[in-house]
C-alpha positions in Angstrom: -5.1 -70.9 -105.8 -6.6 -71.2 -109.3 -7.7 -67.9 -110.7 -11.4 -67.2 -111.9 -10.2 -66.7 -115.4 -8.2 -69.9 -115.5 -11.3 -71.9 -114.1 -13.4 -70.1 -116.6 -11.3 -71.0 -119.7 -11.1 -74.6 -118.6 -14.9 -74.9 -118.8 -14.8 -73.2 -122.3 -12.1 -75.8 -123.5 -14.8 -78.5 -123.0 -17.2 -76.6 -125.2 -14.5 -76.4 -127.8 -13.6 -80.0 -127.7 -17.2 -80.9 -127.7 -17.6 -78.8 -130.9 -14.7 -80.8 -132.5 -17.0 -84.0 -132.4 -15.3 -85.2 -129.3 -17.3 -88.0 -127.8 -15.9 -87.9 -124.2 -14.0 -85.0 -122.5 -13.3 -83.8 -119.0 -11.3 -81.2 -117.0 -8.4 -81.9 -114.5 -7.6 -85.4 -115.8 -4.8 -87.0 -113.8 -2.4 -89.0 -115.7 0.7 -91.1 -114.5 3.7 -92.4 -116.4 7.3 -92.8 -116.1 6.9 -91.9 -112.3 5.6 -88.4 -113.4 2.1 -87.1 -112.5 0.5 -84.7 -115.0 -2.9 -83.0 -114.9 -4.5 -82.2 -118.2 -6.6 -79.1 -117.9 -9.0 -80.7 -120.5 -8.7 -83.9 -122.2 -10.9 -84.9 -125.3 -11.5 -88.4 -126.8 -12.9 -89.2 -130.4 -13.6 -92.9 -130.6 -14.2 -93.1 -134.4 -10.8 -91.5 -135.3 -9.1 -93.1 -132.2 -7.7 -89.7 -131.4 -7.0 -87.7 -128.1 -6.7 -84.0 -127.6 -5.2 -82.3 -124.6 -5.7 -78.5 -124.0 -3.5 -76.6 -121.4 -4.9 -73.2 -120.3 -2.3 -70.4 -119.6 -3.7 -67.0 -118.3 -0.3 -65.4 -117.7 3.1 -65.5 -119.2 4.5 -66.5 -115.8 2.5 -69.7 -115.7 3.6 -70.3 -119.4 7.3 -70.0 -118.7 7.3 -71.9 -115.4 5.4 -75.0 -116.8 8.1 -77.7 -116.7 5.7 -80.3 -118.3 5.0 -78.0 -121.4 8.7 -77.6 -122.2 9.8 -81.2 -121.4 10.3 -84.3 -123.5 7.4 -85.8 -121.6 5.1 -82.7 -122.4 1.4 -82.8 -123.2 2.2 -83.3 -126.9 3.9 -86.5 -126.2 0.8 -87.7 -124.1 -1.9 -87.3 -126.7 -2.4 -87.1 -130.4 -2.8 -83.3 -130.4 -2.0 -80.7 -127.7 -3.1 -77.2 -127.6 -2.5 -74.1 -125.5 -5.7 -72.1 -124.7 -5.2 -68.5 -123.6 -6.9 -65.0 -123.5 -6.5 -63.0 -126.5 -2.9 -61.6 -127.2 -1.1 -63.3 -124.4 1.3 -65.4 -126.5 2.9 -65.0 -129.9 3.1 -67.8 -132.4 6.8 -67.7 -132.2 6.6 -68.6 -128.4 4.5 -71.8 -129.0 6.6 -75.0 -128.4 7.0 -77.3 -131.5 3.9 -79.5 -132.1 1.5 -77.5 -130.0 -1.5 -75.6 -131.4 -2.7 -72.2 -130.0 -6.2 -71.3 -129.3 -7.4 -67.8 -128.0 -10.6 -67.0 -126.2 -12.1 -63.5 -126.4 -14.0 -61.6 -123.9 -17.3 -63.4 -125.1 -16.0 -66.9 -125.1 -15.4 -67.1 -128.8 -12.4 -69.5 -129.5 -10.2 -68.8 -132.4 -7.6 -71.4 -133.7 -4.3 -69.3 -134.3 -2.2 -72.3 -134.8 -3.2 -75.9 -135.8 -1.6 -78.7 -133.6 0.7 -81.2 -135.3 -0.5 -84.6 -134.9 1.5 -87.1 -132.6 0.9 -90.5 -134.2 2.4 -92.4 -131.4 1.6 -91.2 -128.0 3.4 -92.5 -124.9 0.1 -93.2 -123.2 -2.2 -95.7 -124.8 -5.7 -94.6 -126.2 -7.3 -97.1 -123.9 -5.8 -95.6 -120.8 -6.5 -92.1 -121.8 -10.3 -93.2 -122.2 -10.2 -94.8 -118.8 -8.8 -91.8 -117.0 -11.0 -89.3 -118.8 -14.1 -91.4 -118.2 -13.3 -91.6 -114.6 -13.0 -87.9 -114.4 -15.9 -87.2 -116.2 -18.1 -89.6 -114.0 -16.7 -87.9 -110.8 -17.6 -84.5 -112.2 -21.3 -85.5 -113.0 -21.7 -87.1 -109.4 -20.4 -83.9 -108.0 -22.9 -81.9 -110.2 -25.8 -83.9 -109.2 -25.0 -83.5 -105.4 -24.8 -79.7 -105.9 -28.3 -79.6 -107.6 -29.7 -80.6 -104.2 -28.8 -77.2 -102.7 -30.3 -75.1 -105.6 -33.9 -73.7 -105.5 -35.8 -75.1 -108.4 -39.5 -74.2 -109.3 -39.9 -76.7 -112.0 -41.3 -74.2 -114.2 -44.5 -73.5 -112.1 -44.7 -69.8 -113.0 -43.1 -69.8 -116.5 -46.2 -69.5 -118.6 -46.5 -66.0 -119.9 -43.5 -65.0 -117.8 -42.2 -61.4 -117.8 -39.4 -61.7 -115.4 -36.8 -64.5 -115.2 -33.9 -65.4 -113.0 -30.6 -66.1 -114.9 -27.0 -66.7 -114.3 -24.6 -64.8 -116.5 -20.8 -64.5 -116.8 -19.4 -60.9 -116.9 -17.1 -60.8 -120.1 -14.7 -58.5 -118.1 -14.3 -59.9 -114.6 -15.4 -63.4 -115.4 -17.5 -63.6 -112.4 -20.8 -65.7 -112.6 -23.8 -64.3 -110.7 -27.5 -64.7 -110.5 -29.6 -61.7 -112.0 -33.5 -61.0 -111.8 -34.3 -59.4 -115.3 -37.2 -58.9 -117.6 -37.5 -61.3 -120.5 -36.4 -58.9 -123.2 -33.8 -57.1 -121.1 -30.6 -56.4 -123.2 -28.0 -55.8 -120.5 -27.5 -55.8 -116.7 -24.9 -54.3 -114.5 -22.3 -56.8 -113.2 -22.7 -57.4 -109.4 -19.0 -58.4 -109.0 -17.2 -56.5 -106.4 -15.3 -53.9 -108.0 -16.6 -54.3 -111.5 -18.8 -51.6 -113.0 -19.3 -53.2 -116.3 -22.6 -53.8 -118.2 -23.1 -57.4 -119.3 -24.9 -57.6 -122.7 -27.2 -60.4 -122.4 -27.4 -61.2 -126.0 -23.7 -61.9 -126.1 -22.6 -63.1 -122.8 -23.1 -66.7 -121.7 -26.5 -66.6 -120.0 -28.4 -69.7 -118.5 -32.1 -69.2 -117.5 -32.8 -70.8 -114.1 -36.3 -70.2 -113.9 -39.2 -67.6 -115.0 -41.8 -65.7 -113.1 -45.2 -64.7 -114.5 -47.9 -62.2 -113.0 -49.5 -65.2 -111.0 -46.1 -65.5 -109.2 -45.9 -61.7 -108.7 -49.4 -61.4 -107.3 -48.9 -64.4 -104.9 -45.6 -62.9 -103.8 -47.4 -59.4 -103.1 -50.1 -61.1 -101.1 -47.5 -63.0 -98.9 -45.7 -59.7 -98.4 -48.9 -58.1 -97.2 -49.7 -60.9 -94.8 -46.1 -60.6 -93.4 -46.7 -56.9 -92.8 -49.9 -57.3 -90.8 
């Protein structure tokens, strides 16, 4: 079963790829060659440069050591023009990184640092067109799944956002990596993590925060009125 940290770093890998002027990127891209099946944690495509980049996420030394694809002749570096390992800070040393691979580290606040640049593979064993096709298929499936998920979410359409003093946010704890929803004031600087067993305070000015909706005084007054009606 995939850990929460591994899933979290896969998402951060897409942000990093997009920042590298990547035109198309996706998580969990399934690739097939020489009767081998490989799943790239993240794959990015740059059309202008005709380049592909693969990121493989490792969150433990055990995971790093047992990855047969990483250490084989048909590894990630042979599939794309560039291949990177993305790990939490301090997991691996530069001496441990296989030849050709780059090393990226992600800190507790999702800042990614390039500790080692990847060496370009000018002749990947998979064609650029094939990598585009597989990445596009995966990205499309992810978008469709996301759209279906939206149907289950409560959305106000910003009906109570004007002059709002309170907002509903989702935030990721930099320590336990759990993403939860929190009701906070507009200028609130931190909030206690609601993850089970985590007692950390989440600094809202540094953590990854998404505002879901906002509530103004009109909403609060209407809510109070409804509560009084329920009590009678």
